[in-house]
LOLUM-380939 format. One line per 3 residues: their letters; for each residue x, y, z of N, C-alpha, C. Coordinates in steps of 0.05 Angstrom, whole numbers, plus 5000, padded with zeros to 4 digits. Example, Ala and Ser with C-alpha at 12.3 -4.5 7.8 and 13.67 -1.06 7.14 Angstrom:
2
as) 5264,4886,5156,5246,4910,5156,5264,4934,5156 ~ 5257,4955,5142,5273,4979,5143,5258,5001,5157;
//
This chain:
101
mrk) 1984,3580,2731,1976,3596,2750,1986,3599,2771 ~ 1989,3624,2786,2006,3623,2806,1998,3609,2829 ~ 2017,3601,2847,2004,3586,2874,2002,3609,2897;
iav) 1978,3609,2903,1971,3631,2924,1969,3622,2952 ~ 1982,3634,2974,1974,3627,2999,1957,3652,3015 ~ 1943,3641,3034,1926,3664,3043,1936,3661,3077;
vyg) 1947,3677,3087,1950,3680,3116,1928,3686,3134 ~ 1919,3674,3151,1891,3687,3164,1895,3682,3196 ~ 1882,3694,3209,1889,3696,3243,1874,3677,3256;
gss) 1852,3668,3251,1835,3645,3259,1807,3658,3262 ~ 1800,3684,3253,1776,3698,3257,1759,3681,3233 ~ 1734,3669,3244,1716,3661,3230,1708,3670,3205;
fhh) 1706,3703,3203,1703,3713,3173,1719,3704,3155 ~ 1746,3704,3163,1768,3697,3145,1766,3666,3138 ~ 1764,3655,3155,1758,3620,3145,1737,3613,3132;
tty) 1714,3632,3137,1692,3628,3118,1698,3636,3089 ~ 1705,3658,3083,1709,3673,3063,1727,3659,3044 ~ 1751,3652,3060,1772,3637,3038,1767,3609,3033;
nep) 1744,3597,3048,1738,3571,3047,1714,3572,3025 ~ 1707,3591,3014,1685,3598,2999,1691,3582,2971 ~ 1684,3567,2959,1688,3555,2939,1693,3576,2917;
kyr) 1681,3593,2909,1690,3614,2891,1719,3630,2891 ~ 1725,3628,2924,1759,3637,2925,1776,3612,2929 ~ 1761,3591,2942,1781,3573,2945,1799,3558,2926;
qyi) 1784,3559,2903,1791,3546,2881,1821,3560,2871 ~ 1820,3587,2875,1850,3601,2871,1873,3595,2898 ~ 1863,3583,2917,1885,3586,2942,1892,3557,2940;
eel) 1921,3558,2943,1937,3538,2948,1936,3521,2974 ~ 1935,3540,2994,1937,3535,3025,1929,3561,3036 ~ 1914,3554,3058,1908,3575,3082,1924,3569,3104;
iyl) 1941,3589,3107,1964,3591,3128,1955,3603,3158 ~ 1954,3590,3179,1945,3605,3207,1967,3616,3217 ~ 1961,3644,3219,1987,3663,3227,2001,3649,3250;
pdl) 1990,3636,3266,2012,3631,3293,2031,3609,3280 ~ 2025,3591,3254,2038,3569,3249,2061,3580,3222 ~ 2055,3605,3216,2073,3619,3192,2105,3615,3195;
aet) 2111,3615,3224,2136,3618,3229,2151,3593,3220 ~ 2137,3570,3222,2139,3542,3217,2137,3530,3193 ~ 2126,3546,3174,2114,3541,3148,2138,3546,3130;
sld) 2139,3529,3111,2156,3540,3086,2139,3554,3063 ~ 2153,3575,3058,2139,3595,3033,2148,3583,3010 ~ 2170,3572,3007,2177,3569,2983,2168,3559,2954;
kyd) 2138,3548,2962,2126,3542,2936,2110,3560,2928 ~ 2105,3582,2941,2085,3601,2937,2091,3620,2918 ~ 2076,3634,2899,2084,3660,2883,2075,3680,2897;
vil) 2053,3679,2912,2035,3700,2921,2024,3698,2951 ~ 2031,3709,2966,2018,3711,2988,1999,3729,2999 ~ 1976,3726,3012,1957,3747,3018,1954,3751,3040;
fps) 1957,3774,3056,1954,3776,3084,1930,3794,3086 ~ 1910,3787,3096,1884,3799,3101,1881,3823,3121 ~ 1865,3838,3113,1861,3859,3142,1853,3845,3163;
qlh) 1858,3863,3189,1849,3850,3214,1866,3828,3226 ~ 1890,3826,3216,1910,3808,3228,1919,3817,3257 ~ 1926,3801,3273,1937,3806,3299,1968,3823,3295;
mkl) 1974,3843,3293,1994,3853,3291,2022,3846,3308 ~ 2017,3839,3329,2039,3831,3344,2050,3802,3329 ~ 2031,3786,3325,2037,3759,3315,2054,3769,3283;
vvs) 2039,3783,3269,2051,3790,3242,2082,3802,3249 ~ 2088,3823,3270,2113,3837,3267,2129,3813,3283 ~ 2119,3786,3297,2142,3765,3303,2146,3751,3286;
vke) 2136,3753,3257,2147,3738,3237,2158,3755,3209 ~ 2161,3779,3220,2168,3800,3204,2195,3789,3183 ~ 2215,3780,3190,2240,3774,3178,2233,3754,3156;
kim) 2215,3732,3165,2208,3711,3145,2194,3727,3126 ~ 2172,3748,3130,2157,3757,3113,2172,3770,3089 ~ 2198,3792,3104,2209,3803,3094,2228,3790,3066;
efa) 2235,3765,3079,2252,3747,3062,2238,3744,3038 ~ 2210,3728,3042,2193,3720,3020,2191,3741,3000 ~ 2185,3767,3013,2175,3788,2994,2200,3802,2974;
nqv) 2220,3794,2987,2250,3805,2974,2251,3786,2947 ~ 2240,3764,2952,2242,3738,2927,2218,3735,2904 ~ 2204,3743,2912,2173,3740,2901,2167,3760,2882;
ell) 2149,3759,2856,2139,3779,2847,2116,3798,2860 ~ 2100,3785,2877,2079,3796,2889,2074,3794,2918 ~ 2071,3808,2935,2062,3805,2964,2034,3823,2971;
lhl) 2013,3808,2973,1985,3826,2975,1979,3829,3004 ~ 1976,3853,3010,1965,3866,3040,1940,3884,3030 ~ 1922,3875,3044,1895,3889,3048,1901,3912,3070;
vln) 1893,3937,3064,1903,3957,3078,1890,3964,3099 ~ 1876,3953,3114,1864,3956,3145,1880,3962,3166 ~ 1895,3945,3163,1923,3944,3187,1945,3965,3184;
rwn) 1963,3964,3205,1980,3981,3203,2010,3966,3202 ~ 2026,3970,3182,2046,3953,3172,2070,3969,3176 ~ 2074,3980,3202,2095,4003,3208,2124,3986,3206;
gfq) 2141,3996,3194,2169,3984,3196,2177,3963,3172 ~ 2155,3953,3156,2161,3942,3136,2169,3959,3110 ~ 2188,3953,3101,2195,3967,3077,2209,3955,3056;
ind) 2197,3950,3027,2205,3939,3006,2218,3961,2991 ~ 2237,3951,2974,2251,3968,2958,2253,3965,2929 ~ 2232,3950,2922,2229,3938,2893,2201,3945,2890;
gki) 2198,3955,2868,2173,3966,2850,2157,3946,2844 ~ 2163,3921,2843,2145,3894,2833,2130,3881,2857 ~ 2137,3900,2880,2125,3884,2904,2098,3907,2913;
asl) 2071,3897,2919,2052,3915,2927,2065,3928,2957 ~ 2055,3953,2957,2061,3966,2985,2055,3951,3008 ~ 2073,3955,3031,2065,3939,3059,2060,3968,3072;
isg) 2065,3985,3069,2064,4008,3080,2037,4023,3080 ~ 2021,4021,3099,1993,4032,3093,1980,4037,3124 ~ 1961,4051,3122,1945,4056,3148,1957,4076,3163;
gg) 1978,4088,3151,1990,4113,3171,2009,4101,3191 ~ 2018,4115,3207,2040,4114,3225,2035,4092,3248;
//
């Protein structure tokens, strides 16, 4: 099974949802977004970025996200945020550009 990490921003609904046993059984680690810069992503195959993350914090770790995205098979982003400026040139990675300009 793939090792899946979920990045969350500290919202209670993210924390509650991803700790629900029916989802948690598939998640290797919950990564708090402010800690992402200091977290090694080497052991993960998939990282899920849920909607409603603080985009200034996401942009602050853009290089780390892009480095990971260019080395793995799948990076998931749920589409309610705007991910302007994130471009992946490999068809095997889920689109990071969503929600308009």
